[in-house]
C-alpha positions as CSV (number, residue, x, y, z in Angstrom):
1,M,108.5,115.3,7.7
2,E,105.2,115.3,9.5
3,K,104.8,113.2,12.6
4,K,101.8,110.9,12.8
5,V,100.7,111.5,16.4
6,D,97.3,112.0,17.8
7,I,96.1,113.0,21.3
8,I,92.8,111.4,22.1
9,K,90.6,111.0,25.2
10,D,89.6,107.7,26.7
11,V,86.1,106.9,28.0
12,D,87.0,108.5,31.3
13,G,88.1,111.7,29.6
14,K,91.9,111.2,30.2
15,S,94.3,112.1,27.5
16,I,96.4,109.5,25.6
17,V,99.1,110.2,23.1
18,V,98.7,107.7,20.2
19,I,101.9,106.7,18.4
20,N,101.0,105.7,14.8
21,D,104.5,104.9,13.5
22,L,106.8,102.6,15.4
23,R,110.5,103.5,15.2
24,F,111.8,100.5,17.2
25,K,110.3,97.1,16.3
26,G,110.7,93.8,18.1
27,R,111.0,93.1,21.8
28,R,114.3,91.2,22.0
29,S,116.6,94.2,22.5
30,V,116.8,97.9,22.0
31,D,120.0,99.8,21.1
32,W,119.6,102.5,23.8
33,N,122.5,104.5,22.2
34,V,120.3,105.0,19.1
35,V,117.4,106.0,21.4
36,E,119.7,108.6,23.1
37,D,120.7,110.0,19.7
38,C,117.0,110.3,18.7
39,L,116.3,112.3,21.9
40,K,119.1,114.8,21.3
41,R,116.8,116.7,18.8
42,Y,114.6,117.8,21.7
43,I,117.4,119.6,23.6
44,D,116.6,123.3,24.3
45,E,112.9,122.9,23.5
46,C,110.2,124.0,25.9
47,V,106.8,122.4,26.3
48,E,103.8,123.7,28.3
49,I,101.9,121.2,30.4
50,M,98.2,121.9,29.6
51,E,96.9,121.0,33.1
52,T,99.2,123.2,35.2
53,S,100.6,125.8,32.6
54,D,104.1,124.8,33.8
55,F,106.9,125.2,31.2
56,V,109.2,122.3,31.0
57,Y,112.6,122.7,29.3
58,I,114.5,119.8,27.8
59,G,118.1,119.9,28.9
60,T,121.3,118.2,27.8
61,D,121.1,115.6,30.6
62,F,117.7,114.2,29.5
63,P,118.8,111.9,26.6
64,D,121.4,110.1,28.6
65,E,119.2,109.7,31.7
66,F,116.3,108.4,29.6
67,A,118.4,105.9,27.8
68,H,120.7,104.7,30.5
69,S,119.0,105.1,33.9
70,K,118.4,102.3,36.4
71,D,114.8,102.4,35.5
72,T,115.5,101.8,31.8
73,K,117.9,99.0,32.5
74,A,115.3,97.2,34.5
75,L,112.7,97.2,31.7
76,R,111.9,94.1,29.8
77,G,109.6,93.0,26.9
78,A,106.6,95.2,26.0
79,N,107.5,97.9,28.5
80,M,111.0,98.3,27.2
81,Y,109.7,98.3,23.6
82,A,107.1,100.9,24.6
83,K,109.6,103.2,26.3
84,A,111.9,103.1,23.3
85,N,109.1,104.0,20.9
86,S,107.9,106.9,23.2
87,V,110.9,108.9,22.0
88,S,108.9,110.2,19.1
89,V,106.2,111.7,21.3
90,V,108.1,113.1,24.3
91,K,106.8,116.6,23.8
92,E,103.2,115.4,23.6
93,M,103.6,113.2,26.7
94,I,104.7,116.3,28.6
95,E,101.9,118.4,27.2
96,I,99.2,116.0,28.5
97,A,100.9,115.3,31.9
98,T,98.6,115.3,35.0
99,N,98.7,114.8,38.8
100,K,101.7,117.0,39.6
101,A,103.4,115.9,42.8
102,F,106.4,117.6,44.6
103,A,109.3,115.8,46.3
104,E,112.3,117.4,48.1
105,N,115.8,116.8,46.8
106,Y,117.5,114.3,49.1
107,A,120.4,113.2,46.9
108,F,123.6,115.1,47.3
109,K,124.6,114.6,43.7
110,H,121.6,116.7,42.6
111,N,122.2,119.6,44.9
112,A,123.1,121.9,42.0
113,D,120.8,120.6,39.2
114,A,117.7,120.0,41.4
115,K,118.2,122.7,44.0
116,F,114.5,123.3,44.5
117,G,113.4,119.7,44.3
118,W,111.6,117.4,41.9
119,Y,108.1,117.2,40.3
120,R,106.5,114.1,39.0
121,Y,103.6,113.9,36.6
122,D,101.6,111.1,35.1
123,T,101.3,110.6,31.4
124,R,99.9,107.9,29.0
125,F,100.6,106.8,25.5
126,A,99.4,104.0,23.2
127,I,101.3,102.0,20.6
128,P,99.8,99.9,17.8
129,V,99.7,96.1,17.9
130,Y,99.8,94.3,14.5
131,N,98.9,90.7,13.6
132,D,101.1,88.4,11.5
133,K,99.8,90.0,8.3
134,M,100.9,93.5,9.6
135,E,97.3,94.5,10.0
136,L,96.5,96.8,12.9
137,Q,94.7,94.8,15.6
138,R,94.5,97.3,18.5
139,Y,96.5,99.7,20.6
140,N,98.1,98.9,23.9
141,V,98.0,101.7,26.5
142,F,101.0,102.5,28.7
143,K,101.4,104.8,31.6
144,A,104.6,106.5,32.7
145,R,105.9,109.0,35.3
146,I,107.6,112.2,34.0
147,L,110.4,113.3,36.4
148,V,111.2,117.0,36.3
149,R,113.9,118.8,38.2
150,H,113.5,122.3,39.6
151,A,116.9,123.9,38.9
152,Q,118.7,126.7,40.6
153,D,117.8,129.0,37.7
154,G,114.1,128.6,38.6
155,K,113.2,126.6,35.5
156,L,111.8,123.1,35.3
157,Y,113.8,120.6,33.3
158,L,112.8,117.2,32.1
159,Y,115.0,114.6,33.7
160,D,113.6,111.2,32.9
161,I,110.5,109.3,32.0
162,L,110.1,106.5,34.5
163,R,107.9,103.5,35.4
164,T,106.7,102.8,31.8
165,K,104.1,100.1,32.3
166,K,101.4,98.6,30.2
167,E,97.9,99.4,31.6
168,T,95.8,96.4,32.5
169,S,92.7,98.2,31.3
170,K,91.1,97.2,28.1
171,P,93.3,98.2,25.1
172,L,92.1,100.8,22.6
173,E,90.4,99.1,19.7
174,Q,91.0,100.2,16.1
């Protein structure tokens, strides 16, 4: 089955992953256990970030953290809906990540799994907006932060995708 995903550039030359097929519809609630199950297919995959040439592995802790973190539980409305639908483009979101930033590990509980600290990257994606007749009107653009842990084995592992938020800029037109 072929995914319908495009990576485009906006007017400022920044990359956006465009999601063409929505897996989760409606904004009332999301079954995050289903989202977690969808993410399990990525375990053991590796993605190269184009900007930095960093290789990011997807470990077994990512699906649970993505679906059940404090950040996810705080999401509402369009932002919750967007994060749920981003499951189909996780690899592409990593690929276009920018603005690498390092942070020391200060949490005792992560001493083993993030021994060498954390990296954060910015990423963007767009989801379609349909009218009442199910005709495509536009795309809403969302930004998010990719959280990557630098493990004891020296590898970078995707830990979570945080701060999913709709951009206030003009949405992409059809």
